Backbone as JSON Lines, residues from 0, in Angstrom:
{"i":0,"aa":"X","n":[62.03,-15.96,-46.43],"ca":[62.45,-16.24,-45.08],"c":[61.68,-17.46,-44.57]}
{"i":1,"aa":"X","n":[62.38,-18.49,-44.13],"ca":[61.68,-19.7,-43.67],"c":[61.06,-19.5,-42.29]}
{"i":2,"aa":"X","n":[59.92,-20.12,-42.09],"ca":[59.24,-20.09,-40.8],"c":[58.97,-21.53,-40.37]}
{"i":3,"aa":"X","n":[58.76,-21.7,-39.08],"ca":[58.47,-23.02,-38.52],"c":[57.13,-22.95,-37.83]}
{"i":4,"aa":"X","n":[56.25,-23.9,-38.14],"ca":[54.93,-23.99,-37.53],"c":[54.93,-25.22,-36.64]}
{"i":5,"aa":"X","n":[54.57,-25.04,-35.37],"ca":[54.63,-26.17,-34.43],"c":[53.63,-25.98,-33.32]}
{"i":6,"aa":"X","n":[53.36,-27.08,-32.63],"ca":[52.55,-27.05,-31.42],"c":[53.48,-27.45,-30.29]}
{"i":7,"aa":"X","n":[53.67,-26.59,-29.28],"ca":[54.66,-26.88,-28.25],"c":[54.27,-28.08,-27.39]}
{"i":8,"aa":"X","n":[55.27,-28.76,-26.87],"ca":[55.04,-29.88,-25.98],"c":[54.57,-29.38,-24.62]}
{"i":9,"aa":"X","n":[53.87,-30.21,-23.91],"ca":[53.36,-29.85,-22.59],"c":[54.52,-29.73,-21.61]}
{"i":10,"aa":"X","n":[54.44,-28.76,-20.74],"ca":[55.45,-28.56,-19.72],"c":[55.43,-29.75,-18.76]}
{"i":11,"aa":"X","n":[56.58,-30.14,-18.23],"ca":[56.66,-31.26,-17.31],"c":[55.91,-30.99,-16.01]}
{"i":12,"aa":"X","n":[55.7,-29.75,-15.67],"ca":[55.03,-29.4,-14.43],"c":[53.51,-29.34,-14.58]}
{"i":13,"aa":"X","n":[53.0,-29.54,-15.78],"ca":[51.56,-29.45,-16.01],"c":[50.96,-30.84,-16.03]}
{"i":14,"aa":"X","n":[49.77,-30.97,-15.5],"ca":[49.08,-32.25,-15.59],"c":[47.83,-32.14,-16.46]}
{"i":15,"aa":"X","n":[47.31,-30.95,-16.64],"ca":[46.11,-30.76,-17.44],"c":[46.41,-30.55,-18.9]}
{"i":16,"aa":"X","n":[45.36,-30.33,-19.67],"ca":[45.52,-30.13,-21.11],"c":[45.27,-28.69,-21.52]}
{"i":17,"aa":"X","n":[45.28,-27.78,-20.57],"ca":[45.06,-26.37,-20.88],"c":[46.23,-25.78,-21.65]}
{"i":18,"aa":"X","n":[45.94,-24.81,-22.48],"ca":[46.93,-24.09,-23.28],"c":[47.68,-25.0,-24.25]}
{"i":19,"aa":"X","n":[47.09,-26.11,-24.65],"ca":[47.72,-27.0,-25.62],"c":[47.08,-26.92,-26.99]}
{"i":20,"aa":"X","n":[46.04,-26.13,-27.13],"ca":[45.28,-26.11,-28.37],"c":[45.84,-25.13,-29.41]}
{"i":21,"aa":"X","n":[46.92,-24.45,-29.1],"ca":[47.42,-23.42,-29.98],"c":[48.6,-23.9,-30.82]}
{"i":22,"aa":"X","n":[48.75,-23.29,-31.98],"ca":[49.88,-23.54,-32.87],"c":[50.66,-22.24,-33.0]}
{"i":23,"aa":"X","n":[51.97,-22.35,-33.1],"ca":[52.83,-21.18,-33.17],"c":[53.59,-21.14,-34.48]}
{"i":24,"aa":"X","n":[53.84,-19.93,-34.96],"ca":[54.64,-19.7,-36.15],"c":[55.82,-18.83,-35.73]}
{"i":25,"aa":"X","n":[57.04,-19.35,-35.93],"ca":[58.25,-18.61,-35.57],"c":[59.14,-18.46,-36.79]}
{"i":26,"aa":"X","n":[59.76,-17.31,-36.89],"ca":[60.71,-17.05,-37.97],"c":[62.06,-17.62,-37.58]}
{"i":27,"aa":"X","n":[62.74,-18.23,-38.54],"ca":[64.07,-18.76,-38.27],"c":[65.11,-17.66,-38.5]}
{"i":28,"aa":"X","n":[66.25,-17.82,-37.9],"ca":[67.29,-16.79,-37.94],"c":[67.88,-16.67,-39.35]}
{"i":29,"aa":"X","n":[68.02,-15.43,-39.81],"ca":[68.67,-15.19,-41.11],"c":[70.18,-15.05,-40.95]}
{"i":30,"aa":"X","n":[70.6,-14.5,-39.84],"ca":[72.03,-14.3,-39.59],"c":[72.36,-14.81,-38.19]}
{"i":31,"aa":"X","n":[73.57,-15.28,-38.0],"ca":[73.92,-15.77,-36.65],"c":[74.04,-14.61,-35.66]}
{"i":32,"aa":"X","n":[73.9,-14.92,-34.41],"ca":[74.05,-13.91,-33.37],"c":[75.53,-13.59,-33.19]}
{"i":33,"aa":"X","n":[75.8,-12.37,-32.74],"ca":[77.18,-11.92,-32.56],"c":[77.36,-11.49,-31.11]}
{"i":34,"aa":"X","n":[78.56,-11.71,-30.6],"ca":[78.88,-11.29,-29.24],"c":[79.34,-9.84,-29.24]}
{"i":35,"aa":"X","n":[78.81,-9.06,-28.34],"ca":[79.23,-7.67,-28.19],"c":[80.62,-7.65,-27.56]}
{"i":36,"aa":"X","n":[81.59,-6.95,-28.15],"ca":[82.95,-7.0,-27.62],"c":[83.1,-6.36,-26.24]}
{"i":37,"aa":"X","n":[82.29,-5.37,-25.92],"ca":[82.43,-4.68,-24.64],"c":[81.77,-5.45,-23.49]}
{"i":38,"aa":"X","n":[80.49,-5.8,-23.67],"ca":[79.74,-6.43,-22.59],"c":[79.7,-7.95,-22.69]}
{"i":39,"aa":"X","n":[79.89,-8.49,-23.9],"ca":[79.84,-9.93,-24.07],"c":[78.43,-10.47,-24.3]}
{"i":40,"aa":"X","n":[77.45,-9.59,-24.42],"ca":[76.09,-10.04,-24.68],"c":[75.95,-10.46,-26.13]}
{"i":41,"aa":"X","n":[75.03,-11.36,-26.4],"ca":[74.77,-11.74,-27.78],"c":[73.67,-10.86,-28.34]}
{"i":42,"aa":"X","n":[73.82,-10.52,-29.6],"ca":[72.83,-9.66,-30.24],"c":[72.73,-10.03,-31.71]}
{"i":43,"aa":"X","n":[71.69,-9.5,-32.34],"ca":[71.46,-9.76,-33.76],"c":[70.7,-8.58,-34.34]}
{"i":44,"aa":"X","n":[70.92,-8.31,-35.62],"ca":[70.2,-7.25,-36.3],"c":[68.85,-7.74,-36.83]}
{"i":45,"aa":"X","n":[68.62,-9.04,-36.77],"ca":[67.39,-9.64,-37.27],"c":[66.31,-9.57,-36.19]}
{"i":46,"aa":"X","n":[65.33,-8.67,-36.36],"ca":[64.29,-8.5,-35.34],"c":[63.15,-9.51,-35.48]}
{"i":47,"aa":"X","n":[63.07,-10.19,-36.6],"ca":[61.99,-11.17,-36.76],"c":[62.21,-12.41,-35.91]}
{"i":48,"aa":"X","n":[63.42,-12.59,-35.38],"ca":[63.67,-13.72,-34.47],"c":[62.84,-13.58,-33.19]}
{"i":49,"aa":"X","n":[62.43,-12.38,-32.86],"ca":[61.7,-12.14,-31.63],"c":[60.2,-12.4,-31.77]}
{"i":50,"aa":"X","n":[59.72,-12.6,-32.99],"ca":[58.29,-12.78,-33.22],"c":[57.88,-14.23,-33.03]}
{"i":51,"aa":"X","n":[56.74,-14.41,-32.39],"ca":[56.12,-15.73,-32.28],"c":[54.62,-15.5,-32.39]}
{"i":52,"aa":"X","n":[54.05,-15.89,-33.52],"ca":[52.63,-15.68,-33.77],"c":[51.84,-16.89,-33.3]}
{"i":53,"aa":"X","n":[50.68,-16.64,-32.7],"ca":[49.86,-17.69,-32.11],"c":[48.58,-17.85,-32.92]}
{"i":54,"aa":"X","n":[48.24,-19.1,-33.26],"ca":[47.06,-19.4,-34.06],"c":[46.21,-20.45,-33.37]}
{"i":55,"aa":"X","n":[44.91,-20.43,-33.66],"ca":[44.0,-21.39,-33.06],"c":[44.11,-22.79,-33.66]}
{"i":56,"aa":"X","n":[44.55,-22.88,-34.9],"ca":[44.66,-24.19,-35.54],"c":[45.85,-24.22,-36.49]}
{"i":57,"aa":"X","n":[46.24,-25.41,-36.85],"ca":[47.36,-25.59,-37.78],"c":[47.02,-25.04,-39.15]}
{"i":58,"aa":"X","n":[45.77,-25.21,-39.58],"ca":[45.34,-24.75,-40.89],"c":[45.42,-23.23,-41.0]}
{"i":59,"aa":"X","n":[45.08,-22.53,-39.92],"ca":[45.15,-21.07,-39.94],"c":[46.59,-20.59,-40.03]}
{"i":60,"aa":"X","n":[47.5,-21.28,-39.36],"ca":[48.91,-20.91,-39.43],"c":[49.47,-21.14,-40.82]}
{"i":61,"aa":"X","n":[49.09,-22.25,-41.44],"ca":[49.54,-22.55,-42.8],"c":[48.96,-21.54,-43.78]}
{"i":62,"aa":"X","n":[47.68,-21.2,-43.61],"ca":[47.04,-20.21,-44.5],"c":[47.74,-18.86,-44.39]}
{"i":63,"aa":"X","n":[48.13,-18.46,-43.18],"ca":[48.85,-17.19,-43.01],"c":[50.19,-17.23,-43.72]}
{"i":64,"aa":"X","n":[50.94,-18.32,-43.57],"ca":[52.24,-18.43,-44.22],"c":[52.11,-18.4,-45.73]}
{"i":65,"aa":"X","n":[51.11,-19.07,-46.27],"ca":[50.91,-19.07,-47.73],"c":[50.45,-17.69,-48.22]}
{"i":66,"aa":"X","n":[49.6,-17.03,-47.45],"ca":[49.12,-15.7,-47.83],"c":[50.26,-14.68,-47.85]}
{"i":67,"aa":"X","n":[51.2,-14.8,-46.93],"ca":[52.33,-13.87,-46.86],"c":[53.5,-14.3,-47.72]}
{"i":68,"aa":"X","n":[53.41,-15.46,-48.38],"ca":[54.47,-15.93,-49.26],"c":[55.69,-16.43,-48.51]}
{"i":69,"aa":"X","n":[55.5,-17.02,-47.34],"ca":[56.6,-17.51,-46.52],"c":[56.81,-19.0,-46.76]}
{"i":70,"aa":"X","n":[58.07,-19.41,-46.85],"ca":[58.39,-20.84,-46.93],"c":[58.25,-21.4,-45.53]}
{"i":71,"aa":"X","n":[57.45,-22.44,-45.36],"ca":[57.18,-22.95,-44.02],"c":[57.45,-24.44,-43.93]}
{"i":72,"aa":"X","n":[57.7,-24.89,-42.71],"ca":[57.79,-26.32,-42.41],"c":[56.94,-26.57,-41.17]}
{"i":73,"aa":"X","n":[56.18,-27.65,-41.19],"ca":[55.28,-27.97,-40.1],"c":[55.88,-29.11,-39.3]}
{"i":74,"aa":"X","n":[56.07,-28.88,-38.01],"ca":[56.59,-29.92,-37.12],"c":[55.43,-30.81,-36.69]}
{"i":75,"aa":"X","n":[55.74,-32.05,-36.41],"ca":[54.71,-33.0,-36.01],"c":[54.18,-32.7,-34.62]}
{"i":76,"aa":"X","n":[53.2,-33.46,-34.22],"ca":[52.61,-33.3,-32.9],"c":[53.6,-33.74,-31.83]}
{"i":77,"aa":"X","n":[53.61,-33.09,-30.68],"ca":[54.5,-33.52,-29.61],"c":[54.05,-34.88,-29.08]}
{"i":78,"aa":"X","n":[54.98,-35.69,-28.59],"ca":[54.6,-37.04,-28.12],"c":[53.72,-36.96,-26.88]}
{"i":79,"aa":"X","n":[52.76,-37.85,-26.81],"ca":[51.87,-37.95,-25.66],"c":[52.25,-39.18,-24.84]}
{"i":80,"aa":"X","n":[52.32,-39.03,-23.54],"ca":[52.65,-40.14,-22.65],"c":[51.37,-40.71,-22.06]}
{"i":81,"aa":"X","n":[51.35,-42.02,-21.92],"ca":[50.23,-42.67,-21.26],"c":[50.44,-42.57,-19.75]}
{"i":82,"aa":"X","n":[49.39,-42.22,-19.02],"ca":[49.48,-42.1,-17.58],"c":[48.36,-42.88,-16.93]}
{"i":83,"aa":"X","n":[48.59,-43.29,-15.7],"ca":[47.53,-43.95,-14.95],"c":[46.4,-42.95,-14.69]}
{"i":84,"aa":"X","n":[45.23,-43.49,-14.42],"ca":[44.09,-42.62,-14.18],"c":[44.25,-41.81,-12.9]}
{"i":85,"aa":"X","n":[44.68,-42.47,-11.83],"ca":[44.83,-41.74,-10.57],"c":[45.87,-42.43,-9.7]}
{"i":86,"aa":"X","n":[46.27,-41.73,-8.66],"ca":[47.25,-42.28,-7.72],"c":[46.67,-43.46,-6.95]}
{"i":87,"aa":"X","n":[45.38,-43.42,-6.68],"ca":[44.75,-44.49,-5.9],"c":[44.73,-45.82,-6.67]}
{"i":88,"aa":"X","n":[44.87,-45.79,-7.99],"ca":[44.91,-47.03,-8.76],"c":[46.12,-47.88,-8.39]}
{"i":89,"aa":"X","n":[47.15,-47.29,-7.83],"ca":[48.32,-48.06,-7.41],"c":[48.0,-49.01,-6.27]}
{"i":90,"aa":"X","n":[46.97,-48.73,-5.49],"ca":[46.67,-49.5,-4.29],"c":[45.34,-50.23,-4.34]}
{"i":91,"aa":"X","n":[44.66,-50.25,-5.46],"ca":[43.33,-50.85,-5.5],"c":[43.39,-52.37,-5.44]}
{"i":92,"aa":"X","n":[42.31,-52.98,-4.95],"ca":[42.2,-54.42,-4.83],"c":[42.0,-55.02,-6.22]}
{"i":93,"aa":"X","n":[42.63,-56.16,-6.48],"ca":[42.48,-56.83,-7.76],"c":[43.37,-56.25,-8.85]}
{"i":94,"aa":"X","n":[44.41,-55.58,-8.46],"ca":[45.35,-55.0,-9.41],"c":[46.08,-56.1,-10.16]}
{"i":95,"aa":"X","n":[46.38,-55.92,-11.43],"ca":[47.0,-56.98,-12.23],"c":[48.48,-57.18,-11.91]}
{"i":96,"aa":"X","n":[49.16,-56.16,-11.41],"ca":[50.58,-56.28,-11.07],"c":[50.75,-56.15,-9.57]}
{"i":97,"aa":"X","n":[51.78,-56.81,-9.04],"ca":[52.04,-56.71,-7.61],"c":[52.62,-55.34,-7.27]}
{"i":98,"aa":"X","n":[52.26,-54.86,-6.09],"ca":[52.78,-53.57,-5.62],"c":[53.88,-53.86,-4.61]}
{"i":99,"aa":"X","n":[55.04,-53.26,-4.81],"ca":[56.15,-53.46,-3.9],"c":[56.64,-52.12,-3.39]}
{"i":100,"aa":"X","n":[57.35,-52.18,-2.3],"ca":[57.89,-50.95,-1.69],"c":[59.17,-50.58,-2.36]}
């Protein structure tokens, strides 16, 4: 059963770096989901889709996958955006770019 090891991207509403140090291991779906004919809800008999294991480092997640004999793929690091240091930098004296309204 293939698994995916990744580090989630930071939420758009977060400004700090908290809760970014963890790596997750998720099982990929073995069978597609099916719609229930009566209620219309989607369901699956594969319960491993609901698991998400949390690890302190990428190496620990890889070691777990190898120990359990799981085929794994490691996703790259999420992209980091460059940000200004503070809001007040927009208005400081001697700024290299002009400030306009």
